[in-house]
C-alpha positions as CSV (number, residue, x, y, z in Angstrom):
1,M,9.4,27.0,-24.1
2,A,6.1,25.6,-22.4
3,K,7.2,22.0,-22.5
4,Y,10.4,23.0,-20.3
5,K,7.8,24.8,-18.1
6,I,6.4,21.7,-17.6
7,I,9.1,19.5,-16.8
8,E,10.6,22.1,-14.3
9,V,6.9,22.5,-12.3
10,K,6.8,18.4,-12.5
11,E,10.1,18.4,-10.8
12,S,9.7,20.9,-8.4
13,I,6.5,18.9,-7.2
14,F,8.3,15.5,-6.7
15,K,11.1,17.2,-5.0
16,G,9.0,19.0,-2.5
17,N,7.0,15.8,-2.0
18,E,10.3,14.0,-1.2
19,I,11.1,16.4,1.6
20,E,7.7,16.1,3.2
21,A,7.5,12.4,2.9
22,D,11.3,12.1,4.5
23,A,10.1,14.5,7.6
24,L,6.7,12.4,7.9
25,R,8.9,9.1,8.1
26,D,11.2,10.3,10.3
27,K,8.2,11.8,12.7
28,L,6.5,8.7,12.9
29,K,9.6,6.4,13.7
30,K,10.4,8.9,16.6
31,Q,7.0,8.2,17.7
32,K,7.1,4.7,17.3
33,C,4.5,4.2,14.6
34,C,5.0,2.2,11.3
35,L,3.2,3.7,8.0
36,I,2.5,0.7,5.5
37,N,1.3,1.8,2.2
38,V,-0.8,-0.4,0.2
39,M,-0.8,-0.1,-3.5
40,S,-3.0,-2.1,-6.4
41,S,-5.5,-1.5,-9.4
42,P,-9.2,-1.3,-8.4
43,G,-10.7,-4.9,-7.7
44,S,-7.2,-6.6,-6.8
45,G,-8.5,-7.4,-3.2
46,K,-7.0,-4.4,-1.1
47,T,-9.8,-4.3,1.5
48,T,-10.3,-8.0,1.8
49,F,-6.6,-8.5,2.1
50,L,-6.4,-5.7,4.7
51,I,-9.4,-7.1,6.8
52,S,-7.4,-10.6,6.8
53,L,-4.2,-9.1,7.7
54,I,-5.7,-6.7,10.5
55,N,-7.5,-9.4,12.2
56,K,-4.4,-11.4,12.5
57,L,-2.3,-8.4,13.6
58,K,-4.5,-6.6,16.0
59,N,-3.9,-8.4,19.1
60,K,-0.2,-7.6,18.8
61,Y,-0.3,-3.9,17.8
62,R,-2.5,-0.9,18.1
63,I,-3.8,-0.3,14.4
64,G,-5.3,2.7,12.3
65,V,-6.5,2.3,8.8
66,M,-6.6,5.4,6.4
67,E,-9.1,4.6,3.3
68,A,-8.1,6.7,0.2
69,D,-10.9,7.1,-2.4
70,I,-12.3,9.7,-5.1
71,D,-15.3,9.4,-3.4
72,S,-17.4,6.8,-1.0
73,D,-16.7,5.6,2.5
74,V,-17.7,1.6,1.2
75,D,-14.2,0.4,2.1
76,T,-13.7,2.4,5.4
77,S,-17.2,0.8,6.7
78,S,-16.1,-2.6,5.6
79,I,-12.7,-2.3,7.7
80,V,-14.4,-1.0,11.0
81,K,-17.2,-3.6,10.7
82,S,-15.0,-6.4,10.1
83,T,-12.1,-5.5,12.3
84,G,-13.2,-3.1,14.9
85,V,-10.0,-0.9,14.4
86,K,-10.3,2.7,14.1
87,A,-10.6,3.9,10.2
88,I,-10.6,7.2,8.7
89,Q,-11.6,8.3,5.1
90,I,-9.8,10.1,3.0
91,H,-11.4,11.6,-0.3
92,T,-9.1,12.8,-2.5
93,G,-11.2,15.5,-4.4
94,G,-10.6,13.7,-7.6
95,A,-6.9,13.2,-7.2
96,C,-5.7,9.6,-8.6
97,H,-3.0,9.6,-5.8
98,L,-2.0,10.7,-2.2
99,T,0.9,13.0,-1.6
100,A,3.1,13.2,1.7
101,S,1.2,16.4,2.6
102,M,-2.3,14.6,2.3
103,T,-1.0,11.7,4.0
104,N,0.2,13.8,6.9
105,E,-2.7,15.8,7.0
106,S,-4.5,12.7,7.5
107,I,-2.5,11.2,10.2
108,N,-3.3,14.3,12.3
109,Q,-6.8,13.1,12.7
110,F,-5.5,10.1,14.7
111,D,-3.8,10.1,18.2
112,I,-0.2,8.5,16.8
113,S,0.5,7.9,20.5
114,N,-1.9,5.2,21.1
115,L,-0.9,3.5,17.4
116,D,1.7,1.0,16.6
117,L,0.7,0.7,13.1
118,I,-1.0,2.6,10.4
119,F,-2.1,0.9,7.0
120,L,-2.9,3.2,4.1
121,E,-5.0,2.2,1.3
122,N,-3.9,4.2,-1.3
123,V,-6.2,5.1,-4.5
124,G,-6.7,2.3,-6.9
125,N,-4.7,2.6,-9.9
126,L,-1.0,0.8,-11.0
127,V,0.4,4.4,-12.0
128,C,0.1,7.7,-9.9
129,P,0.3,6.3,-6.4
130,A,3.9,4.8,-7.4
131,E,4.9,8.3,-8.3
132,F,4.4,10.2,-4.9
133,D,6.2,9.2,-1.9
134,T,3.7,9.1,0.9
135,G,6.0,9.1,4.1
136,S,5.7,5.4,4.5
137,H,8.0,3.0,5.7
138,Y,7.0,-0.1,3.7
139,N,5.3,0.1,0.2
140,L,3.2,-2.9,-0.2
141,C,1.9,-3.8,-3.6
142,L,-0.9,-6.3,-4.6
143,L,-1.4,-8.1,-8.0
144,S,-4.4,-10.3,-8.5
145,V,-4.4,-13.3,-11.0
146,P,-7.1,-12.0,-13.5
147,E,-5.1,-8.9,-14.0
148,G,-2.2,-10.9,-15.9
149,D,1.4,-11.8,-15.3
150,D,2.5,-8.9,-17.7
151,K,1.6,-5.9,-15.2
152,P,5.1,-5.5,-13.9
153,L,6.2,-5.1,-17.5
154,K,3.5,-2.7,-18.2
155,Y,3.8,-0.6,-15.1
156,P,7.4,-0.6,-14.0
157,L,7.6,1.9,-11.2
158,M,4.7,0.3,-9.2
159,F,6.8,-2.7,-8.9
160,E,10.1,-0.7,-8.6
161,V,9.3,1.2,-5.6
162,S,7.3,-1.7,-3.8
163,N,9.3,-3.6,-0.9
164,I,6.6,-6.2,-0.8
165,V,4.4,-7.7,-3.5
166,C,1.4,-9.9,-3.0
167,I,0.0,-11.9,-5.8
168,T,-3.6,-12.0,-4.8
169,K,-6.6,-14.4,-5.6
170,I,-4.5,-17.4,-6.4
171,D,-7.3,-19.7,-5.8
172,T,-8.4,-18.5,-9.4
173,L,-5.2,-19.9,-11.0
174,N,-7.1,-22.7,-13.0
175,Y,-9.1,-20.2,-14.4
176,F,-7.0,-17.5,-15.5
177,D,-3.9,-17.8,-18.0
178,F,-1.4,-16.7,-15.4
179,S,2.0,-18.2,-14.6
180,L,3.4,-17.8,-11.1
181,D,7.0,-18.3,-12.6
182,K,6.5,-15.6,-15.1
183,V,5.1,-13.3,-13.0
184,K,7.9,-13.3,-10.3
185,K,10.5,-13.1,-12.9
186,N,8.9,-10.0,-14.5
187,I,8.9,-8.3,-11.0
188,K,12.7,-9.3,-10.1
189,L,13.2,-7.9,-13.5
190,R,12.0,-4.3,-12.1
191,N,13.1,-5.0,-8.6
192,K,15.5,-7.5,-7.5
193,T,15.2,-7.0,-3.4
194,A,11.1,-7.3,-3.5
195,D,9.6,-9.7,-1.3
196,I,6.8,-11.8,-3.1
197,F,4.1,-13.7,-1.7
198,N,1.4,-16.0,-3.2
199,V,-2.1,-15.1,-1.4
200,S,-5.9,-15.7,-0.9
201,A,-7.2,-13.7,1.3
202,K,-10.6,-15.4,1.0
203,N,-9.1,-18.8,1.5
204,N,-6.7,-18.1,4.3
205,I,-3.6,-19.0,1.9
206,G,-0.4,-17.6,2.6
207,M,-1.8,-14.8,4.8
208,N,0.1,-16.2,8.0
209,E,3.3,-16.0,6.0
210,V,2.5,-12.5,5.2
211,S,1.5,-11.8,8.9
212,K,4.8,-13.1,10.2
213,Y,6.7,-11.1,7.6
214,L,4.9,-8.0,8.3
215,E,5.3,-8.4,12.2
216,D,9.7,-8.4,11.8
217,K,9.2,-5.3,9.4
218,I,7.0,-3.4,11.6
219,N,9.1,-4.1,14.8
220,Q,12.1,-2.8,13.1
221,I,10.2,0.4,13.0
222,I,8.6,0.7,16.8
223,R,11.2,-1.2,18.7
């Protein structure tokens, strides 16, 4: 009996979250503001990636950033210092993911009428963030070369829900047993429509391509 109760509660949580996520997505689109949810494991280079990307986009869009962490404001400070855009810190109180309700509450700290684009840097892990729709228009997943090319097989949901996958730290390919062909095949097994980019934010490899690609996606929401 207890087993079935747990399943019912879980289904209820997900269903309620999906309703809130759809409402948030619609609200943002009506206000011509695009939300991009960035997910990955810790150490994949999310903050470095975002700094590079924001600096390429900030002259075309009014950008805000939400940094989600269990604790600390290290990433928020880095974003503000390196890009000059407005950023807010979200402490999840120990939770390993953000829900649509938490995202909506945090977005209300911004004046959305003065923003075209919001990046949400989700809590670092490949499991929980994939389970909860944040209300974003696009999910962007980072997978770094040091993590291994088998991660799409081990953490399928993350790659199933991601519209965009960026293979980061490709400047380290010579130091790891990592196959770009294999990882792309593994991603496509989980998500045939995912768009895949090879990048090194540190060395500005592939970042111009990602920036131009995202411009088109952002404009579909805000124009």
